[in-house]
mmJSON file of the N, C-alpha and C atoms, coordinates in Angstrom:
{"data_MODEL":{"atom_site":{
"group_PDB":["ATOM","ATOM","ATOM","ATOM","ATOM","ATOM","ATOM","ATOM","ATOM","ATOM","ATOM","ATOM","ATOM","ATOM","ATOM","ATOM","ATOM","ATOM","ATOM","ATOM","ATOM","ATOM","ATOM","ATOM","ATOM","ATOM","ATOM","ATOM","ATOM","ATOM","ATOM","ATOM","ATOM","ATOM","ATOM","ATOM","ATOM","ATOM","ATOM","ATOM","ATOM","ATOM","ATOM","ATOM","ATOM","ATOM","ATOM","ATOM","ATOM","ATOM","ATOM","ATOM","ATOM","ATOM","ATOM","ATOM","ATOM","ATOM","ATOM","ATOM","ATOM","ATOM","ATOM","ATOM","ATOM","ATOM","ATOM","ATOM","ATOM","ATOM","ATOM","ATOM","ATOM","ATOM","ATOM","ATOM","ATOM","ATOM","ATOM","ATOM","ATOM","ATOM","ATOM","ATOM","ATOM","ATOM","ATOM","ATOM","ATOM","ATOM","ATOM","ATOM","ATOM","ATOM","ATOM","ATOM","ATOM","ATOM","ATOM","ATOM","ATOM","ATOM","ATOM","ATOM","ATOM","ATOM","ATOM","ATOM","ATOM","ATOM","ATOM","ATOM","ATOM","ATOM","ATOM","ATOM","ATOM","ATOM","ATOM","ATOM","ATOM","ATOM","ATOM","ATOM","ATOM","ATOM","ATOM","ATOM","ATOM","ATOM","ATOM","ATOM","ATOM","ATOM","ATOM","ATOM","ATOM","ATOM","ATOM","ATOM","ATOM","ATOM","ATOM","ATOM","ATOM","ATOM","ATOM","ATOM","ATOM","ATOM","ATOM","ATOM","ATOM","ATOM","ATOM","ATOM","ATOM","ATOM","ATOM","ATOM","ATOM","ATOM","ATOM","ATOM","ATOM","ATOM","ATOM","ATOM","ATOM","ATOM","ATOM","ATOM","ATOM","ATOM","ATOM","ATOM","ATOM","ATOM","ATOM","ATOM","ATOM","ATOM","ATOM","ATOM","ATOM","ATOM","ATOM","ATOM","ATOM","ATOM","ATOM","ATOM","ATOM","ATOM","ATOM","ATOM","ATOM","ATOM","ATOM","ATOM","ATOM","ATOM","ATOM","ATOM","ATOM","ATOM","ATOM","ATOM","ATOM","ATOM","ATOM","ATOM","ATOM","ATOM","ATOM","ATOM","ATOM","ATOM","ATOM","ATOM","ATOM","ATOM","ATOM","ATOM","ATOM","ATOM","ATOM","ATOM","ATOM","ATOM","ATOM","ATOM","ATOM","ATOM"],
"id":[1,2,3,4,5,6,7,8,9,10,11,12,13,14,15,16,17,18,19,20,21,22,23,24,25,26,27,28,29,30,31,32,33,34,35,36,37,38,39,40,41,42,43,44,45,46,47,48,49,50,51,52,53,54,55,56,57,58,59,60,61,62,63,64,65,66,67,68,69,70,71,72,73,74,75,76,77,78,79,80,81,82,83,84,85,86,87,88,89,90,91,92,93,94,95,96,97,98,99,100,101,102,103,104,105,106,107,108,109,110,111,112,113,114,115,116,117,118,119,120,121,122,123,124,125,126,127,128,129,130,131,132,133,134,135,136,137,138,139,140,141,142,143,144,145,146,147,148,149,150,151,152,153,154,155,156,157,158,159,160,161,162,163,164,165,166,167,168,169,170,171,172,173,174,175,176,177,178,179,180,181,182,183,184,185,186,187,188,189,190,191,192,193,194,195,196,197,198,199,200,201,202,203,204,205,206,207,208,209,210,211,212,213,214,215,216,217,218,219,220,221,222,223,224,225,226,227,228,229,230,231,232,233,234],
"type_symbol":["N","C","C","N","C","C","N","C","C","N","C","C","N","C","C","N","C","C","N","C","C","N","C","C","N","C","C","N","C","C","N","C","C","N","C","C","N","C","C","N","C","C","N","C","C","N","C","C","N","C","C","N","C","C","N","C","C","N","C","C","N","C","C","N","C","C","N","C","C","N","C","C","N","C","C","N","C","C","N","C","C","N","C","C","N","C","C","N","C","C","N","C","C","N","C","C","N","C","C","N","C","C","N","C","C","N","C","C","N","C","C","N","C","C","N","C","C","N","C","C","N","C","C","N","C","C","N","C","C","N","C","C","N","C","C","N","C","C","N","C","C","N","C","C","N","C","C","N","C","C","N","C","C","N","C","C","N","C","C","N","C","C","N","C","C","N","C","C","N","C","C","N","C","C","N","C","C","N","C","C","N","C","C","N","C","C","N","C","C","N","C","C","N","C","C","N","C","C","N","C","C","N","C","C","N","C","C","N","C","C","N","C","C","N","C","C","N","C","C","N","C","C","N","C","C","N","C","C","N","C","C","N","C","C"],
"label_atom_id":["N","CA","C","N","CA","C","N","CA","C","N","CA","C","N","CA","C","N","CA","C","N","CA","C","N","CA","C","N","CA","C","N","CA","C","N","CA","C","N","CA","C","N","CA","C","N","CA","C","N","CA","C","N","CA","C","N","CA","C","N","CA","C","N","CA","C","N","CA","C","N","CA","C","N","CA","C","N","CA","C","N","CA","C","N","CA","C","N","CA","C","N","CA","C","N","CA","C","N","CA","C","N","CA","C","N","CA","C","N","CA","C","N","CA","C","N","CA","C","N","CA","C","N","CA","C","N","CA","C","N","CA","C","N","CA","C","N","CA","C","N","CA","C","N","CA","C","N","CA","C","N","CA","C","N","CA","C","N","CA","C","N","CA","C","N","CA","C","N","CA","C","N","CA","C","N","CA","C","N","CA","C","N","CA","C","N","CA","C","N","CA","C","N","CA","C","N","CA","C","N","CA","C","N","CA","C","N","CA","C","N","CA","C","N","CA","C","N","CA","C","N","CA","C","N","CA","C","N","CA","C","N","CA","C","N","CA","C","N","CA","C","N","CA","C","N","CA","C","N","CA","C","N","CA","C","N","CA","C","N","CA","C","N","CA","C","N","CA","C","N","CA","C"],
"label_alt_id":[null,null,null,null,null,null,null,null,null,null,null,null,null,null,null,null,null,null,null,null,null,null,null,null,null,null,null,null,null,null,null,null,null,null,null,null,null,null,null,null,null,null,null,null,null,null,null,null,null,null,null,null,null,null,null,null,null,null,null,null,null,null,null,null,null,null,null,null,null,null,null,null,null,null,null,null,null,null,null,null,null,null,null,null,null,null,null,null,null,null,null,null,null,null,null,null,null,null,null,null,null,null,null,null,null,null,null,null,null,null,null,null,null,null,null,null,null,null,null,null,null,null,null,null,null,null,null,null,null,null,null,null,null,null,null,null,null,null,null,null,null,null,null,null,null,null,null,null,null,null,null,null,null,null,null,null,null,null,null,null,null,null,null,null,null,null,null,null,null,null,null,null,null,null,null,null,null,null,null,null,null,null,null,null,null,null,null,null,null,null,null,null,null,null,null,null,null,null,null,null,null,null,null,null,null,null,null,null,null,null,null,null,null,null,null,null,null,null,null,null,null,null,null,null,null,null,null,null,null,null,null,null,null,null],
"label_comp_id":["UNK","UNK","UNK","UNK","UNK","UNK","UNK","UNK","UNK","UNK","UNK","UNK","UNK","UNK","UNK","UNK","UNK","UNK","UNK","UNK","UNK","UNK","UNK","UNK","UNK","UNK","UNK","UNK","UNK","UNK","UNK","UNK","UNK","UNK","UNK","UNK","UNK","UNK","UNK","UNK","UNK","UNK","UNK","UNK","UNK","UNK","UNK","UNK","UNK","UNK","UNK","UNK","UNK","UNK","UNK","UNK","UNK","UNK","UNK","UNK","UNK","UNK","UNK","UNK","UNK","UNK","UNK","UNK","UNK","UNK","UNK","UNK","UNK","UNK","UNK","UNK","UNK","UNK","UNK","UNK","UNK","UNK","UNK","UNK","UNK","UNK","UNK","UNK","UNK","UNK","UNK","UNK","UNK","UNK","UNK","UNK","UNK","UNK","UNK","UNK","UNK","UNK","UNK","UNK","UNK","UNK","UNK","UNK","UNK","UNK","UNK","UNK","UNK","UNK","UNK","UNK","UNK","UNK","UNK","UNK","UNK","UNK","UNK","UNK","UNK","UNK","UNK","UNK","UNK","UNK","UNK","UNK","UNK","UNK","UNK","UNK","UNK","UNK","UNK","UNK","UNK","UNK","UNK","UNK","UNK","UNK","UNK","UNK","UNK","UNK","UNK","UNK","UNK","UNK","UNK","UNK","UNK","UNK","UNK","UNK","UNK","UNK","UNK","UNK","UNK","UNK","UNK","UNK","UNK","UNK","UNK","UNK","UNK","UNK","UNK","UNK","UNK","UNK","UNK","UNK","UNK","UNK","UNK","UNK","UNK","UNK","UNK","UNK","UNK","UNK","UNK","UNK","UNK","UNK","UNK","UNK","UNK","UNK","UNK","UNK","UNK","UNK","UNK","UNK","UNK","UNK","UNK","UNK","UNK","UNK","UNK","UNK","UNK","UNK","UNK","UNK","UNK","UNK","UNK","UNK","UNK","UNK","UNK","UNK","UNK","UNK","UNK","UNK","UNK","UNK","UNK","UNK","UNK","UNK"],
"label_asym_id":["A","A","A","A","A","A","A","A","A","A","A","A","A","A","A","A","A","A","A","A","A","A","A","A","A","A","A","A","A","A","A","A","A","A","A","A","A","A","A","A","A","A","A","A","A","A","A","A","A","A","A","A","A","A","A","A","A","A","A","A","A","A","A","A","A","A","A","A","A","A","A","A","A","A","A","A","A","A","A","A","A","A","A","A","A","A","A","A","A","A","A","A","A","A","A","A","A","A","A","A","A","A","A","A","A","A","A","A","A","A","A","A","A","A","A","A","A","A","A","A","A","A","A","A","A","A","A","A","A","A","A","A","A","A","A","A","A","A","A","A","A","A","A","A","A","A","A","A","A","A","A","A","A","A","A","A","A","A","A","A","A","A","A","A","A","A","A","A","A","A","A","A","A","A","A","A","A","A","A","A","A","A","A","A","A","A","A","A","A","A","A","A","A","A","A","A","A","A","A","A","A","A","A","A","A","A","A","A","A","A","A","A","A","A","A","A","A","A","A","A","A","A","A","A","A","A","A","A","A","A","A","A","A","A"],
"label_entity_id":["1","1","1","1","1","1","1","1","1","1","1","1","1","1","1","1","1","1","1","1","1","1","1","1","1","1","1","1","1","1","1","1","1","1","1","1","1","1","1","1","1","1","1","1","1","1","1","1","1","1","1","1","1","1","1","1","1","1","1","1","1","1","1","1","1","1","1","1","1","1","1","1","1","1","1","1","1","1","1","1","1","1","1","1","1","1","1","1","1","1","1","1","1","1","1","1","1","1","1","1","1","1","1","1","1","1","1","1","1","1","1","1","1","1","1","1","1","1","1","1","1","1","1","1","1","1","1","1","1","1","1","1","1","1","1","1","1","1","1","1","1","1","1","1","1","1","1","1","1","1","1","1","1","1","1","1","1","1","1","1","1","1","1","1","1","1","1","1","1","1","1","1","1","1","1","1","1","1","1","1","1","1","1","1","1","1","1","1","1","1","1","1","1","1","1","1","1","1","1","1","1","1","1","1","1","1","1","1","1","1","1","1","1","1","1","1","1","1","1","1","1","1","1","1","1","1","1","1","1","1","1","1","1","1"],
"label_seq_id":[1,1,1,2,2,2,3,3,3,4,4,4,5,5,5,6,6,6,7,7,7,8,8,8,9,9,9,10,10,10,11,11,11,12,12,12,13,13,13,14,14,14,15,15,15,16,16,16,17,17,17,18,18,18,19,19,19,20,20,20,21,21,21,22,22,22,23,23,23,24,24,24,25,25,25,26,26,26,27,27,27,28,28,28,29,29,29,30,30,30,31,31,31,32,32,32,33,33,33,34,34,34,35,35,35,36,36,36,37,37,37,38,38,38,39,39,39,40,40,40,41,41,41,42,42,42,43,43,43,44,44,44,45,45,45,46,46,46,47,47,47,48,48,48,49,49,49,50,50,50,51,51,51,52,52,52,53,53,53,54,54,54,55,55,55,56,56,56,57,57,57,58,58,58,59,59,59,60,60,60,61,61,61,62,62,62,63,63,63,64,64,64,65,65,65,66,66,66,67,67,67,68,68,68,69,69,69,70,70,70,71,71,71,72,72,72,73,73,73,74,74,74,75,75,75,76,76,76,77,77,77,78,78,78],
"pdbx_PDB_ins_code":[null,null,null,null,null,null,null,null,null,null,null,null,null,null,null,null,null,null,null,null,null,null,null,null,null,null,null,null,null,null,null,null,null,null,null,null,null,null,null,null,null,null,null,null,null,null,null,null,null,null,null,null,null,null,null,null,null,null,null,null,null,null,null,null,null,null,null,null,null,null,null,null,null,null,null,null,null,null,null,null,null,null,null,null,null,null,null,null,null,null,null,null,null,null,null,null,null,null,null,null,null,null,null,null,null,null,null,null,null,null,null,null,null,null,null,null,null,null,null,null,null,null,null,null,null,null,null,null,null,null,null,null,null,null,null,null,null,null,null,null,null,null,null,null,null,null,null,null,null,null,null,null,null,null,null,null,null,null,null,null,null,null,null,null,null,null,null,null,null,null,null,null,null,null,null,null,null,null,null,null,null,null,null,null,null,null,null,null,null,null,null,null,null,null,null,null,null,null,null,null,null,null,null,null,null,null,null,null,null,null,null,null,null,null,null,null,null,null,null,null,null,null,null,null,null,null,null,null,null,null,null,null,null,null],
"Cartn_x":[131.579,132.395,131.568,130.272,129.815,130.409,129.821,129.809,128.832,127.957,126.758,126.63,127.813,128.095,127.099,126.636,125.49,126.032,126.451,127.165,126.66,125.986,124.811,125.991,127.184,127.993,129.548,128.669,129.875,129.99,130.644,130.882,131.424,132.674,133.2,132.411,131.559,130.228,129.695,129.367,128.201,129.275,130.481,131.371,131.402,131.675,132.031,130.816,129.758,128.091,127.609,128.331,127.514,127.597,128.561,128.458,127.487,127.445,126.312,124.975,124.893,123.878,123.101,123.817,123.876,123.387,124.132,123.796,122.152,121.887,120.416,119.837,120.242,119.372,118.202,119.63,119.19,118.078,118.162,117.526,116.011,116.091,114.823,114.015,114.317,114.264,112.892,113.939,113.381,111.867,111.962,110.987,110.083,110.226,109.569,108.612,109.115,108.324,107.624,108.077,107.123,106.161,106.287,105.12,104.072,103.979,103.442,102.649,103.277,102.892,101.878,102.124,101.572,100.489,100.493,99.232,98.081,98.71,97.716,97.143,97.688,97.296,96.37,96.531,95.499,94.355,94.434,93.169,92.253,93.18,92.407,91.754,92.602,91.731,92.479,91.103,91.569,91.599,91.252,91.029,92.982,93.965,95.159,95.902,96.077,96.85,98.335,98.64,100.165,100.763,99.951,100.326,100.221,99.951,100.066,101.507,101.901,102.985,104.291,104.012,104.917,104.934,103.802,104.026,104.606,104.694,105.246,107.052,107.459,108.687,109.011,108.573,108.427,108.901,108.333,108.158,109.636,110.015,111.061,112.492,112.432,113.581,113.785,112.069,112.559,112.773,112.791,114.006,115.335,115.467,117.052,117.711,117.903,119.609,119.369,118.488,118.236,118.787,118.218,118.699,119.803,120.657,122.008,123.114,122.716,123.229,123.113,122.188,122.043,122.953,123.064,123.582,125.175,125.661,127.156,127.392,126.458,126.813,126.817,125.932,126.203,127.468,127.864,129.131,130.285,130.434,131.687,131.571,132.577,132.622,132.637,132.385,132.835,134.548],
"Cartn_y":[121.157,121.297,119.73,119.992,119.127,118.943,118.391,118.163,118.867,119.289,119.746,121.584,121.901,122.901,124.585,124.038,124.743,125.007,126.373,126.742,128.084,127.803,129.33,130.189,129.725,130.466,131.451,132.781,133.444,134.484,134.668,136.069,137.019,136.542,137.529,138.404,137.571,138.366,139.406,139.002,139.348,140.621,140.59,141.722,143.05,142.37,143.041,143.989,143.261,144.144,144.597,144.762,145.464,146.904,147.651,149.05,149.58,148.784,149.005,148.793,147.715,147.768,148.847,149.168,150.513,151.867,151.698,153.083,152.676,151.569,151.052,151.023,151.02,151.056,152.744,153.777,154.729,155.307,154.714,154.453,153.7,152.785,152.235,152.768,153.575,154.494,155.838,156.136,157.29,156.547,155.051,154.534,154.321,153.978,153.999,154.94,155.995,157.393,157.864,157.192,157.373,156.746,155.401,154.389,154.959,155.525,156.276,157.187,158.13,158.97,158.931,157.941,157.138,156.554,155.717,155.368,156.471,157.215,158.584,159.223,159.337,160.077,159.06,157.852,156.957,156.763,156.876,156.684,157.985,159.125,160.349,160.951,160.21,160.566,158.843,157.933,156.721,157.016,158.166,157.853,158.486,158.742,158.717,157.736,156.956,155.757,156.129,157.176,157.254,157.001,156.976,156.894,155.023,154.17,153.052,152.827,153.621,153.385,153.976,154.591,155.093,154.541,153.457,152.687,151.443,151.039,150.085,150.221,151.701,152.407,152.331,152.551,152.531,151.351,149.946,148.859,148.67,148.688,147.994,148.667,149.961,150.9,150.094,149.597,149.053,147.756,147.04,145.19,145.385,146.802,147.04,146.54,146.836,146.039,144.496,143.974,142.633,141.69,142.572,142.277,142.66,143.702,144.191,143.001,142.898,142.327,140.146,139.797,138.691,138.712,139.74,139.528,139.548,140.249,140.14,138.919,138.33,136.942,135.876,135.999,134.941,135.378,136.676,136.757,136.034,135.873,135.368,133.355,133.127,131.633,131.035,129.789,128.837,129.251],
"Cartn_z":[147.172,146.12,145.187,144.981,143.963,142.63,141.876,140.381,139.591,140.071,139.498,139.27,140.023,139.747,140.079,141.14,141.624,143.3,143.03,144.367,145.08,146.09,147.082,147.53,147.511,148.71,148.131,147.784,146.935,147.484,148.981,149.332,148.758,147.86,146.999,146.121,145.613,144.798,145.397,146.851,147.876,147.958,148.86,149.101,147.677,146.704,145.621,145.556,145.439,145.253,146.397,147.552,148.619,148.361,148.008,147.811,147.066,145.812,144.655,144.978,146.189,146.801,147.872,148.506,149.473,148.566,147.345,146.605,146.35,145.763,145.008,146.206,147.163,148.77,148.823,148.573,148.501,147.526,146.317,145.007,145.474,146.288,146.542,147.778,148.396,149.423,148.698,147.352,146.617,145.915,145.591,145.0,145.935,147.187,147.956,148.333,148.203,148.564,146.662,145.934,144.925,144.598,145.253,145.271,146.161,147.261,148.369,147.534,147.112,146.627,145.347,144.415,143.659,143.548,145.059,145.235,145.962,146.309,147.101,145.792,144.748,143.842,142.83,142.653,141.907,142.723,144.213,145.026,144.825,144.645,144.609,143.037,142.494,140.758,140.047,140.297,139.294,137.455,137.231,135.966,135.402,136.316,136.053,135.755,134.245,134.034,134.191,134.439,134.586,135.96,136.827,138.307,138.324,137.672,137.366,137.092,135.859,135.399,136.402,137.099,138.092,139.583,139.763,140.913,140.303,139.06,138.82,138.427,138.3,138.252,139.56,140.539,141.684,142.412,141.775,142.747,142.119,141.315,140.273,141.119,141.158,142.249,143.432,144.362,145.706,145.285,144.41,144.368,143.81,143.813,142.628,143.614,144.772,145.723,145.859,146.121,145.79,144.245,143.351,142.044,141.717,142.253,142.236,142.661,144.144,144.677,144.31,143.621,143.116,141.419,141.254,139.898,140.226,141.012,141.236,141.842,142.761,143.251,141.887,141.567,140.089,138.954,139.13,138.554,138.94,140.14,140.623,140.694,139.892,139.763,141.231,141.904,143.103,143.558],
"occupancy":[1.0,1.0,1.0,1.0,1.0,1.0,1.0,1.0,1.0,1.0,1.0,1.0,1.0,1.0,1.0,1.0,1.0,1.0,1.0,1.0,1.0,1.0,1.0,1.0,1.0,1.0,1.0,1.0,1.0,1.0,1.0,1.0,1.0,1.0,1.0,1.0,1.0,1.0,1.0,1.0,1.0,1.0,1.0,1.0,1.0,1.0,1.0,1.0,1.0,1.0,1.0,1.0,1.0,1.0,1.0,1.0,1.0,1.0,1.0,1.0,1.0,1.0,1.0,1.0,1.0,1.0,1.0,1.0,1.0,1.0,1.0,1.0,1.0,1.0,1.0,1.0,1.0,1.0,1.0,1.0,1.0,1.0,1.0,1.0,1.0,1.0,1.0,1.0,1.0,1.0,1.0,1.0,1.0,1.0,1.0,1.0,1.0,1.0,1.0,1.0,1.0,1.0,1.0,1.0,1.0,1.0,1.0,1.0,1.0,1.0,1.0,1.0,1.0,1.0,1.0,1.0,1.0,1.0,1.0,1.0,1.0,1.0,1.0,1.0,1.0,1.0,1.0,1.0,1.0,1.0,1.0,1.0,1.0,1.0,1.0,1.0,1.0,1.0,1.0,1.0,1.0,1.0,1.0,1.0,1.0,1.0,1.0,1.0,1.0,1.0,1.0,1.0,1.0,1.0,1.0,1.0,1.0,1.0,1.0,1.0,1.0,1.0,1.0,1.0,1.0,1.0,1.0,1.0,1.0,1.0,1.0,1.0,1.0,1.0,1.0,1.0,1.0,1.0,1.0,1.0,1.0,1.0,1.0,1.0,1.0,1.0,1.0,1.0,1.0,1.0,1.0,1.0,1.0,1.0,1.0,1.0,1.0,1.0,1.0,1.0,1.0,1.0,1.0,1.0,1.0,1.0,1.0,1.0,1.0,1.0,1.0,1.0,1.0,1.0,1.0,1.0,1.0,1.0,1.0,1.0,1.0,1.0,1.0,1.0,1.0,1.0,1.0,1.0,1.0,1.0,1.0,1.0,1.0,1.0],
"B_iso_or_equiv":[0.0,0.0,0.0,0.0,0.0,0.0,0.0,0.0,0.0,0.0,0.0,0.0,0.0,0.0,0.0,0.0,0.0,0.0,0.0,0.0,0.0,0.0,0.0,0.0,0.0,0.0,0.0,0.0,0.0,0.0,0.0,0.0,0.0,0.0,0.0,0.0,0.0,0.0,0.0,0.0,0.0,0.0,0.0,0.0,0.0,0.0,0.0,0.0,0.0,0.0,0.0,0.0,0.0,0.0,0.0,0.0,0.0,0.0,0.0,0.0,0.0,0.0,0.0,0.0,0.0,0.0,0.0,0.0,0.0,0.0,0.0,0.0,0.0,0.0,0.0,0.0,0.0,0.0,0.0,0.0,0.0,0.0,0.0,0.0,0.0,0.0,0.0,0.0,0.0,0.0,0.0,0.0,0.0,0.0,0.0,0.0,0.0,0.0,0.0,0.0,0.0,0.0,0.0,0.0,0.0,0.0,0.0,0.0,0.0,0.0,0.0,0.0,0.0,0.0,0.0,0.0,0.0,0.0,0.0,0.0,0.0,0.0,0.0,0.0,0.0,0.0,0.0,0.0,0.0,0.0,0.0,0.0,0.0,0.0,0.0,0.0,0.0,0.0,0.0,0.0,0.0,0.0,0.0,0.0,0.0,0.0,0.0,0.0,0.0,0.0,0.0,0.0,0.0,0.0,0.0,0.0,0.0,0.0,0.0,0.0,0.0,0.0,0.0,0.0,0.0,0.0,0.0,0.0,0.0,0.0,0.0,0.0,0.0,0.0,0.0,0.0,0.0,0.0,0.0,0.0,0.0,0.0,0.0,0.0,0.0,0.0,0.0,0.0,0.0,0.0,0.0,0.0,0.0,0.0,0.0,0.0,0.0,0.0,0.0,0.0,0.0,0.0,0.0,0.0,0.0,0.0,0.0,0.0,0.0,0.0,0.0,0.0,0.0,0.0,0.0,0.0,0.0,0.0,0.0,0.0,0.0,0.0,0.0,0.0,0.0,0.0,0.0,0.0,0.0,0.0,0.0,0.0,0.0,0.0],
"pdbx_formal_charge":[null,null,null,null,null,null,null,null,null,null,null,null,null,null,null,null,null,null,null,null,null,null,null,null,null,null,null,null,null,null,null,null,null,null,null,null,null,null,null,null,null,null,null,null,null,null,null,null,null,null,null,null,null,null,null,null,null,null,null,null,null,null,null,null,null,null,null,null,null,null,null,null,null,null,null,null,null,null,null,null,null,null,null,null,null,null,null,null,null,null,null,null,null,null,null,null,null,null,null,null,null,null,null,null,null,null,null,null,null,null,null,null,null,null,null,null,null,null,null,null,null,null,null,null,null,null,null,null,null,null,null,null,null,null,null,null,null,null,null,null,null,null,null,null,null,null,null,null,null,null,null,null,null,null,null,null,null,null,null,null,null,null,null,null,null,null,null,null,null,null,null,null,null,null,null,null,null,null,null,null,null,null,null,null,null,null,null,null,null,null,null,null,null,null,null,null,null,null,null,null,null,null,null,null,null,null,null,null,null,null,null,null,null,null,null,null,null,null,null,null,null,null,null,null,null,null,null,null,null,null,null,null,null,null],
"auth_seq_id":[1,1,1,2,2,2,3,3,3,4,4,4,5,5,5,6,6,6,7,7,7,8,8,8,9,9,9,10,10,10,11,11,11,12,12,12,13,13,13,14,14,14,15,15,15,16,16,16,17,17,17,18,18,18,19,19,19,20,20,20,21,21,21,22,22,22,23,23,23,24,24,24,25,25,25,26,26,26,27,27,27,28,28,28,29,29,29,30,30,30,31,31,31,32,32,32,33,33,33,34,34,34,35,35,35,36,36,36,37,37,37,38,38,38,39,39,39,40,40,40,41,41,41,42,42,42,43,43,43,44,44,44,45,45,45,46,46,46,47,47,47,48,48,48,49,49,49,50,50,50,51,51,51,52,52,52,53,53,53,54,54,54,55,55,55,56,56,56,57,57,57,58,58,58,59,59,59,60,60,60,61,61,61,62,62,62,63,63,63,64,64,64,65,65,65,66,66,66,67,67,67,68,68,68,69,69,69,70,70,70,71,71,71,72,72,72,73,73,73,74,74,74,75,75,75,76,76,76,77,77,77,78,78,78],
"auth_comp_id":["UNK","UNK","UNK","UNK","UNK","UNK","UNK","UNK","UNK","UNK","UNK","UNK","UNK","UNK","UNK","UNK","UNK","UNK","UNK","UNK","UNK","UNK","UNK","UNK","UNK","UNK","UNK","UNK","UNK","UNK","UNK","UNK","UNK","UNK","UNK","UNK","UNK","UNK","UNK","UNK","UNK","UNK","UNK","UNK","UNK","UNK","UNK","UNK","UNK","UNK","UNK","UNK","UNK","UNK","UNK","UNK","UNK","UNK","UNK","UNK","UNK","UNK","UNK","UNK","UNK","UNK","UNK","UNK","UNK","UNK","UNK","UNK","UNK","UNK","UNK","UNK","UNK","UNK","UNK","UNK","UNK","UNK","UNK","UNK","UNK","UNK","UNK","UNK","UNK","UNK","UNK","UNK","UNK","UNK","UNK","UNK","UNK","UNK","UNK","UNK","UNK","UNK","UNK","UNK","UNK","UNK","UNK","UNK","UNK","UNK","UNK","UNK","UNK","UNK","UNK","UNK","UNK","UNK","UNK","UNK","UNK","UNK","UNK","UNK","UNK","UNK","UNK","UNK","UNK","UNK","UNK","UNK","UNK","UNK","UNK","UNK","UNK","UNK","UNK","UNK","UNK","UNK","UNK","UNK","UNK","UNK","UNK","UNK","UNK","UNK","UNK","UNK","UNK","UNK","UNK","UNK","UNK","UNK","UNK","UNK","UNK","UNK","UNK","UNK","UNK","UNK","UNK","UNK","UNK","UNK","UNK","UNK","UNK","UNK","UNK","UNK","UNK","UNK","UNK","UNK","UNK","UNK","UNK","UNK","UNK","UNK","UNK","UNK","UNK","UNK","UNK","UNK","UNK","UNK","UNK","UNK","UNK","UNK","UNK","UNK","UNK","UNK","UNK","UNK","UNK","UNK","UNK","UNK","UNK","UNK","UNK","UNK","UNK","UNK","UNK","UNK","UNK","UNK","UNK","UNK","UNK","UNK","UNK","UNK","UNK","UNK","UNK","UNK","UNK","UNK","UNK","UNK","UNK","UNK"],
"auth_asym_id":["A","A","A","A","A","A","A","A","A","A","A","A","A","A","A","A","A","A","A","A","A","A","A","A","A","A","A","A","A","A","A","A","A","A","A","A","A","A","A","A","A","A","A","A","A","A","A","A","A","A","A","A","A","A","A","A","A","A","A","A","A","A","A","A","A","A","A","A","A","A","A","A","A","A","A","A","A","A","A","A","A","A","A","A","A","A","A","A","A","A","A","A","A","A","A","A","A","A","A","A","A","A","A","A","A","A","A","A","A","A","A","A","A","A","A","A","A","A","A","A","A","A","A","A","A","A","A","A","A","A","A","A","A","A","A","A","A","A","A","A","A","A","A","A","A","A","A","A","A","A","A","A","A","A","A","A","A","A","A","A","A","A","A","A","A","A","A","A","A","A","A","A","A","A","A","A","A","A","A","A","A","A","A","A","A","A","A","A","A","A","A","A","A","A","A","A","A","A","A","A","A","A","A","A","A","A","A","A","A","A","A","A","A","A","A","A","A","A","A","A","A","A","A","A","A","A","A","A","A","A","A","A","A","A"],
"auth_atom_id":["N","CA","C","N","CA","C","N","CA","C","N","CA","C","N","CA","C","N","CA","C","N","CA","C","N","CA","C","N","CA","C","N","CA","C","N","CA","C","N","CA","C","N","CA","C","N","CA","C","N","CA","C","N","CA","C","N","CA","C","N","CA","C","N","CA","C","N","CA","C","N","CA","C","N","CA","C","N","CA","C","N","CA","C","N","CA","C","N","CA","C","N","CA","C","N","CA","C","N","CA","C","N","CA","C","N","CA","C","N","CA","C","N","CA","C","N","CA","C","N","CA","C","N","CA","C","N","CA","C","N","CA","C","N","CA","C","N","CA","C","N","CA","C","N","CA","C","N","CA","C","N","CA","C","N","CA","C","N","CA","C","N","CA","C","N","CA","C","N","CA","C","N","CA","C","N","CA","C","N","CA","C","N","CA","C","N","CA","C","N","CA","C","N","CA","C","N","CA","C","N","CA","C","N","CA","C","N","CA","C","N","CA","C","N","CA","C","N","CA","C","N","CA","C","N","CA","C","N","CA","C","N","CA","C","N","CA","C","N","CA","C","N","CA","C","N","CA","C","N","CA","C","N","CA","C","N","CA","C","N","CA","C","N","CA","C","N","CA","C","N","CA","C"],
"pdbx_PDB_model_num":[1,1,1,1,1,1,1,1,1,1,1,1,1,1,1,1,1,1,1,1,1,1,1,1,1,1,1,1,1,1,1,1,1,1,1,1,1,1,1,1,1,1,1,1,1,1,1,1,1,1,1,1,1,1,1,1,1,1,1,1,1,1,1,1,1,1,1,1,1,1,1,1,1,1,1,1,1,1,1,1,1,1,1,1,1,1,1,1,1,1,1,1,1,1,1,1,1,1,1,1,1,1,1,1,1,1,1,1,1,1,1,1,1,1,1,1,1,1,1,1,1,1,1,1,1,1,1,1,1,1,1,1,1,1,1,1,1,1,1,1,1,1,1,1,1,1,1,1,1,1,1,1,1,1,1,1,1,1,1,1,1,1,1,1,1,1,1,1,1,1,1,1,1,1,1,1,1,1,1,1,1,1,1,1,1,1,1,1,1,1,1,1,1,1,1,1,1,1,1,1,1,1,1,1,1,1,1,1,1,1,1,1,1,1,1,1,1,1,1,1,1,1,1,1,1,1,1,1,1,1,1,1,1,1]
}}}
């Protein structure tokens, strides 16, 4: 309980965000499959510039559960 307002332990935000993070985990698995397919396609045909955008979308889907949990944790005050 410092005066600086920097609190790292916010279990309520974690618990509230957990169901949403689990849903995002399913989306991240889909993103991982898309990323693998996009990587294979870009290796087979390097002229496909759309595969790069697809791979970037897939990487953002893979990072989604962590981003959702961090957002919920930062929404709850100490």
